[in-house]
PAVO-303093 format. One line per 8 residues: number of its first residue (from 1); their letters; for each residue x, y, z of N, C-alpha, C. Coordinates in pm, 1 decimal. Example, Ala and Ser with C-alpha at 12.3 -4.5 7.8 and 13.67 -1.06 7.14 Angstrom:
! PAVO-303093
1	AS	1319.0,-569.0,780.0,1230.0,-450.0,780.0,1320.0,-330.0,780.0 | 1285.0,-225.0,708.0,1367.0,-106.0,714.0,1290.0,3.0,787.0
! end
This chain:
! PAVO-303093
1	XXXXXXXX	15394.3,5413.3,11529.9,15360.3,5530.3,11480.7,15228.0,5592.2,11543.8 | 15231.4,5722.6,11583.3,15121.2,5780.2,11638.5,15000.9,5804.2,11548.2 | 14883.2,5825.0,11612.4,14762.8,5838.3,11524.2,14784.4,5955.4,11451.5 | 14843.2,6076.3,11496.8,14845.2,6190.4,11402.1,14935.3,6175.5,11277.9 | 15026.3,6074.2,11294.5,15122.3,6052.7,11183.3,15071.5,5976.4,11075.2 | 14961.3,5900.5,11089.6,14901.5,5811.9,10989.5,14812.0,5917.3,10903.8 | 14827.5,5909.3,10785.1,14742.6,6007.3,10689.6,14617.3,5947.3,10676.9 | 14497.6,5996.0,10724.9,14376.3,5948.0,10705.8,14334.7,5969.7,10574.8
9	XXXXXXXX	14236.1,5880.2,10510.9,14165.7,5899.9,10386.2,14087.3,6035.1,10380.9 | 14018.4,6063.2,10501.3,13942.4,6167.9,10509.0,13949.1,6227.5,10640.1 | 13938.8,6372.1,10661.7,13940.9,6429.1,10785.1,13851.1,6543.7,10785.4 | 13819.7,6591.6,10900.3,13744.4,6718.7,10928.1,13820.5,6829.8,10966.1 | 13819.9,6948.0,10896.4,13887.8,7062.2,10931.0,13808.7,7151.7,11024.3 | 13866.4,7176.2,11135.6,13797.1,7266.8,11234.4,13854.1,7414.0,11249.1 | 13773.0,7487.6,11305.3,13822.6,7631.9,11332.2,13952.8,7639.4,11402.3 | 13965.6,7565.5,11517.3,14083.9,7569.9,11595.1,14208.5,7561.6,11513.6
17	XXXXXXXX	14209.8,7464.6,11429.4,14326.0,7450.9,11337.2,14345.4,7565.8,11251.4 | 14239.3,7604.4,11175.0,14259.6,7712.0,11077.2,14295.6,7842.8,11149.5 | 14236.0,7887.4,11256.3,14280.2,8004.4,11323.1,14421.3,7988.4,11380.1 | 14463.9,7870.6,11432.4,14589.3,7847.8,11484.9,14695.6,7866.2,11357.9 | 14662.7,7805.3,11235.9,14753.2,7819.7,11133.3,14772.4,7961.3,11081.6 | 14653.5,8035.0,11066.3,14662.0,8172.0,11012.3,14714.5,8274.3,11097.2 | 14681.6,8267.2,11231.4,14718.8,8368.9,11332.5,14856.0,8336.5,11392.1 | 14947.5,8398.6,11356.4,15089.5,8367.9,11414.8,15094.7,8390.0,11570.9
25	XXXXXXXX	15003.5,8463.1,11632.6,15013.2,8488.8,11769.9,14917.9,8394.8,11840.6 | 14853.3,8297.1,11780.8,14783.3,8211.4,11835.2,14861.7,8100.9,11908.4 | 14831.4,8063.3,12034.6,14911.8,7967.8,12115.1,14929.1,7836.6,12031.1 | 14831.5,7794.2,11936.1,14843.3,7670.4,11873.6,14912.0,7691.0,11730.2 | 14966.3,7810.9,11708.4,15022.3,7826.0,11575.9,15134.2,7726.9,11530.5 | 15230.4,7719.8,11629.1,15333.2,7618.1,11598.7,15286.7,7476.4,11561.7 | 15200.5,7427.1,11641.3,15139.5,7293.3,11614.5,15069.8,7292.3,11476.5 | 14988.4,7393.2,11465.4,14903.9,7401.3,11337.3,15007.7,7394.6,11222.0
33	XXXXXXXX	15101.7,7472.4,11223.8,15211.7,7476.3,11126.0,15283.7,7360.0,11097.5 | 15311.0,7293.7,11201.6,15385.1,7162.9,11193.5,15302.0,7052.8,11137.9 | 15170.0,7058.0,11144.9,15080.5,6958.6,11089.6,15037.7,6989.2,10956.5 | 15062.7,7105.7,10898.6,15034.0,7145.0,10773.0,15076.6,7045.4,10658.3 | 15192.1,6983.0,10663.1,15238.0,6896.5,10564.4,15141.8,6766.1,10566.5 | 15103.3,6722.3,10680.0,15009.3,6615.9,10699.1,14877.4,6640.6,10629.8 | 14825.4,6763.1,10659.5,14695.7,6805.0,10591.7,14700.8,6805.4,10450.5 | 14804.7,6848.1,10384.8,14833.2,6853.6,10247.9,14827.6,6713.4,10183.9
41	XXXXXXXX	14858.7,6613.8,10258.2,14851.5,6471.3,10212.7,14716.1,6399.3,10216.8 | 14631.9,6458.7,10292.0,14494.9,6400.7,10310.1,14421.5,6411.2,10177.7 | 14375.9,6303.4,10111.1,14313.6,6306.6,9991.5,14178.7,6391.0,9983.8 | 14096.7,6378.1,10109.2,13968.1,6428.4,10112.1,13943.6,6495.2,10246.2 | 13934.2,6625.6,10238.5,13916.6,6708.7,10368.8,13777.4,6770.8,10364.6 | 13700.1,6763.0,10475.9,13574.1,6812.3,10484.7,13565.6,6929.6,10591.8 | 13492.9,7024.0,10553.8,13456.0,7128.0,10672.4,13317.4,7182.7,10628.4 | 13265.4,7276.8,10706.9,13127.6,7326.8,10678.5,13116.6,7471.7,10673.7
49	XXXXXXXX	13021.0,7522.0,10630.9,13008.1,7666.2,10619.7,12995.8,7730.7,10753.6 | 12949.5,7644.4,10858.9,12964.4,7702.7,10994.9,13093.3,7720.1,11049.6 | 13178.1,7630.7,11008.6,13334.0,7643.5,11037.4,13380.9,7766.4,10972.1 | 13358.0,7798.9,10846.7,13394.4,7912.1,10777.0,13365.4,8038.7,10837.8 | 13230.6,8039.2,10882.1,13173.4,8147.6,10950.7,13246.0,8177.7,11075.0 | 13263.6,8072.2,11156.1,13330.6,8080.7,11285.2,13482.5,8130.1,11265.8 | 13539.2,8085.8,11151.6,13682.2,8134.3,11118.7,13669.3,8285.8,11091.3 | 13581.8,8323.7,11017.6,13570.2,8462.0,10974.5,13544.1,8552.9,11095.8
57	XXXXXXXX	13467.0,8507.9,11186.9,13435.2,8577.3,11319.7,13561.6,8588.4,11410.6 | 13644.2,8477.6,11403.9,13750.7,8468.3,11497.2,13862.9,8555.9,11446.0 | 13878.4,8578.4,11314.8,13980.2,8655.1,11259.7,13937.1,8789.7,11211.1 | 13810.7,8838.4,11238.2,13764.9,8969.8,11201.1,13841.2,9084.1,11244.4 | 13885.5,9067.9,11370.0,13964.8,9190.1,11434.3,14118.2,9171.9,11420.8 | 14153.1,9054.1,11374.3,14309.7,9029.0,11376.5,14351.2,9052.4,11227.8 | 14287.9,8993.6,11130.5,14331.4,9005.9,10997.9,14222.6,8966.6,10899.7 | 14127.8,9060.0,10879.8,14012.4,9040.6,10808.0,14042.8,9001.4,10652.9
65	XXXXXXXX	14140.6,9078.4,10590.1,14183.6,9040.7,10462.4,14226.6,8896.4,10443.0 | 14296.5,8838.6,10551.8,14348.4,8707.6,10538.2,14232.2,8606.9,10553.9 | 14140.6,8649.1,10642.9,14029.0,8554.6,10661.9,13943.8,8549.0,10538.8 | 13919.4,8657.9,10455.5,13850.9,8662.6,10330.8,13933.6,8576.0,10223.1 | 14059.7,8589.6,10222.8,14145.0,8513.9,10123.8,14127.4,8374.4,10154.8 | 14155.6,8335.9,10281.8,14132.0,8189.2,10316.7,13997.3,8133.1,10273.4 | 13896.4,8201.5,10324.5,13767.0,8136.9,10299.1,13739.4,8137.5,10147.3 | 13771.2,8234.8,10069.5,13753.5,8216.2,9921.4,13840.5,8106.0,9854.9
73	XXXXXXXX	13957.9,8098.6,9914.7,14041.6,7977.6,9863.8,13994.5,7852.1,9893.1 | 13917.6,7835.2,9993.9,13847.3,7699.1,10032.1,13767.9,7652.7,9925.7 | 13702.7,7753.2,9862.0,13604.1,7703.9,9738.1,13679.9,7676.6,9614.9 | 13809.6,7694.4,9603.8,13878.5,7662.9,9495.0,13991.9,7546.9,9522.6 | 13957.9,7477.7,9635.4,14069.1,7377.8,9666.5,14001.2,7231.9,9643.2 | 14041.2,7150.1,9547.8,13978.7,7044.8,9492.6,13975.7,6931.5,9602.4 | 14066.0,6933.2,9699.0,14055.1,6826.4,9793.3,13980.0,6856.2,9924.8 | 13920.9,6982.0,9920.3,13838.1,7028.2,10029.3,13698.6,7038.6,9991.9
81	XXXXXXXX	13616.6,6968.2,10063.1,13465.3,6966.1,10035.2,13401.6,7054.2,10156.0 | 13324.6,7152.8,10115.1,13257.3,7250.7,10202.9,13106.7,7213.9,10217.7 | 13058.8,7153.5,10327.0,12919.4,7108.2,10339.8,12843.3,7227.7,10372.2 | 12736.1,7275.2,10292.8,12650.4,7379.4,10334.4,12565.4,7340.3,10459.4 | 12537.9,7442.8,10528.5,12446.4,7440.1,10651.1,12303.8,7453.4,10604.9 | 12248.1,7331.2,10566.5,12105.9,7325.4,10533.8,12015.9,7329.8,10646.5 | 11888.0,7346.3,10630.4,11792.1,7330.5,10757.4,11806.7,7208.6,10803.5 | 11820.6,7104.8,10734.9,11833.7,6968.9,10787.7,11950.6,6946.3,10871.3
89	XXXXXXXX	12075.5,7001.8,10828.6,12200.3,6981.8,10892.1,12179.1,7068.9,11035.0 | 12136.4,7183.3,11021.8,12107.2,7273.9,11134.5,12025.9,7197.9,11236.1 | 11921.7,7124.2,11201.0,11837.7,7057.8,11285.1,11913.0,6939.4,11352.9 | 11981.7,6877.9,11272.8,12060.4,6762.5,11332.9,12157.8,6812.8,11441.3 | 12217.9,6921.5,11405.8,12309.4,6991.1,11511.8,12236.5,7014.7,11629.2 | 12117.0,7076.8,11615.3,12044.8,7126.7,11734.1,11987.8,7008.6,11810.6 | 11957.7,6891.7,11732.7,11920.9,6773.1,11806.1,12023.9,6723.0,11893.1 | 12153.5,6720.8,11845.7,12278.1,6685.1,11928.8,12299.0,6777.3,12045.0
97	XXXXXXXX	12289.3,6896.5,12011.2,12303.6,7004.1,12115.2,12204.8,6988.9,12237.5 | 12080.1,6958.9,12194.0,11977.1,6926.0,12304.4,12006.8,6799.3,12376.6 | 12051.2,6699.3,12306.0,12074.3,6565.0,12361.4,12192.2,6573.0,12468.6 | 12293.4,6662.8,12450.4,12406.9,6658.3,12527.4,12414.6,6783.0,12602.9 | 12309.0,6807.0,12694.3,12309.4,6926.6,12767.6,12403.1,6934.3,12889.7 | 12464.6,6812.1,12913.8,12574.3,6791.6,13014.9,12697.7,6843.7,12970.3 | 12717.5,6881.1,12834.5,12842.5,6913.2,12771.4,12834.1,7059.9,12744.1 | 12957.5,7114.8,12708.5,12957.0,7271.2,12683.3,12971.3,7277.5,12536.4
105	XXXXXXXX	12933.7,7174.3,12467.9,12947.7,7180.5,12317.4,12874.7,7289.9,12258.4 | 12929.7,7377.9,12151.1,12852.6,7482.1,12099.8,12769.3,7416.7,11986.5 | 12705.4,7501.2,11921.6,12611.6,7462.4,11803.1,12701.7,7423.4,11684.6 | 12811.4,7498.7,11670.5,12896.6,7466.9,11535.3,12974.0,7337.2,11582.1 | 13005.8,7303.4,11694.3,13049.6,7170.0,11726.1,12959.5,7065.6,11697.0 | 12829.9,7075.9,11736.2,12721.1,6977.1,11716.3,12706.5,6961.2,11568.8 | 12705.8,7067.2,11486.7,12691.7,7058.3,11352.2,12806.3,6979.0,11281.2 | 12919.8,7012.1,11335.3,13050.3,6925.3,11290.8,13039.3,6784.0,11326.0
113	XXXXXXXX	12993.7,6747.2,11449.8,12987.2,6615.1,11487.1,12876.2,6547.1,11414.8 | 12768.6,6617.5,11382.9,12666.4,6549.5,11285.8,12714.4,6512.2,11154.9 | 12802.7,6602.5,11092.7,12863.1,6569.0,10965.2,12964.9,6461.1,10973.9 | 13038.4,6464.7,11080.4,13141.4,6348.6,11095.5,13076.6,6218.1,11114.2 | 12971.0,6216.5,11195.5,12899.6,6101.1,11214.5,12834.0,6032.7,11086.6 | 12769.5,6133.1,11012.9,12702.0,6090.6,10886.0,12810.9,6047.3,10782.4 | 12919.2,6096.4,10780.0,13033.6,6067.1,10672.4,13135.6,5962.8,10736.8 | 13109.3,5921.8,10860.4,13197.2,5827.0,10923.1,13345.5,5868.9,10924.8
121	XXXXXXXX	13362.5,5992.4,10962.1,13496.6,6059.8,10978.4,13540.4,6044.6,11117.3 | 13654.3,5994.6,11141.8,13701.7,5969.8,11284.1,13807.6,6088.1,11319.1 | 13881.3,6131.0,11235.4,13998.7,6228.1,11252.5,13945.4,6378.8,11230.7 | 13982.0,6464.0,11327.5,13960.4,6610.8,11304.6,14087.3,6684.8,11319.4 | 14110.2,6775.3,11227.6,14230.1,6860.5,11241.0,14178.6,6977.9,11340.6 | 14207.0,6953.7,11474.1,14145.1,7049.8,11559.2,14236.1,7028.2,11698.5 | 14214.3,7129.8,11783.9,14278.1,7131.6,11915.9,14148.3,7120.5,12025.6 | 14028.6,7119.3,11969.4,13908.9,7126.9,12053.8,13885.1,7003.1,12124.9
129	XXXXXXXX	13885.6,7000.8,12264.0,13864.0,6885.4,12342.3,13738.3,6820.9,12337.3 | 13629.4,6911.4,12280.0,13499.1,6865.7,12251.6,13478.4,6757.2,12157.1 | 13590.1,6747.9,12057.6,13582.2,6639.0,11953.5,13629.7,6516.0,12025.3 | 13728.4,6520.5,12112.9,13769.0,6392.3,12192.5,13647.3,6350.9,12270.5 | 13580.0,6446.4,12346.2,13459.5,6409.1,12419.6,13350.7,6336.8,12342.4 | 13342.5,6374.3,12219.5,13241.2,6321.7,12125.3,13285.9,6186.0,12066.2 | 13413.3,6139.9,12087.1,13466.5,6020.0,12039.8,13538.7,6023.3,11919.4 | 13594.8,6135.0,11888.7,13689.3,6162.6,11763.2,13812.0,6181.8,11805.3
137	XXXXXXXX	13902.9,6171.1,11707.3,14050.4,6194.7,11729.7,14083.6,6327.9,11692.7 | 14125.4,6407.4,11800.2,14165.2,6559.5,11767.9,14317.5,6560.4,11749.6 | 14341.8,6568.5,11618.0,14481.2,6541.5,11579.5,14588.8,6640.2,11646.3 | 14549.8,6765.5,11658.3,14641.4,6866.3,11718.9,14656.8,6823.7,11865.6 | 14562.1,6777.9,11939.6,14587.2,6734.2,12083.5,14670.1,6603.1,12074.9 | 14652.7,6508.5,11985.0,14728.3,6383.6,11974.6,14888.7,6440.2,11956.2 | 14904.3,6532.9,11875.4,15032.7,6577.5,11839.3,15100.7,6635.2,11964.6 | 15029.1,6715.4,12049.3,15075.7,6776.7,12156.7,15119.6,6671.2,12266.1
145	XXXX	15026.7,6572.8,12284.8,15055.9,6463.0,12373.8,15183.3,6384.7,12339.0 | 15206.5,6373.9,12212.7,15323.1,6295.9,12155.7,15449.0,6378.5,12147.2 | 15433.5,6511.5,12143.5,15540.8,6597.6,12125.7,15540.3,6712.5,12244.8 | 15546.1,6670.8,12365.9,15543.7,6769.2,12471.8,15644.8,6875.6,12461.4
! end
């Protein structure tokens, strides 16, 4: 069984997956939609306010109403925990950002990696290669490799 087929106890939800799922024109839409049943089986999903901001930004000119609806629904989803971007979390992300100047990781990525490291999360529902570079399993990428 491939890594993406195993239902993890906890995973991180990234912008790449959310935008891929919500935007039917996104090149990752088919993959995101096919992984939705897996996501629904995960007992504890984590994301951050930074991811929700990034999602709103990405969908602002595509479907703002859908972005608003999705973001608001996140706060009413019992299996989804939204981590606020506190000053301490922002600083942890900035520290990682400074430490890895050889990478093209953005601040949101670094905040995500800080949360994942703190909570010992290995799996991320994402297509972002930066997660793989940081030592995590990018489920959408694993899916693509296993289903060319």
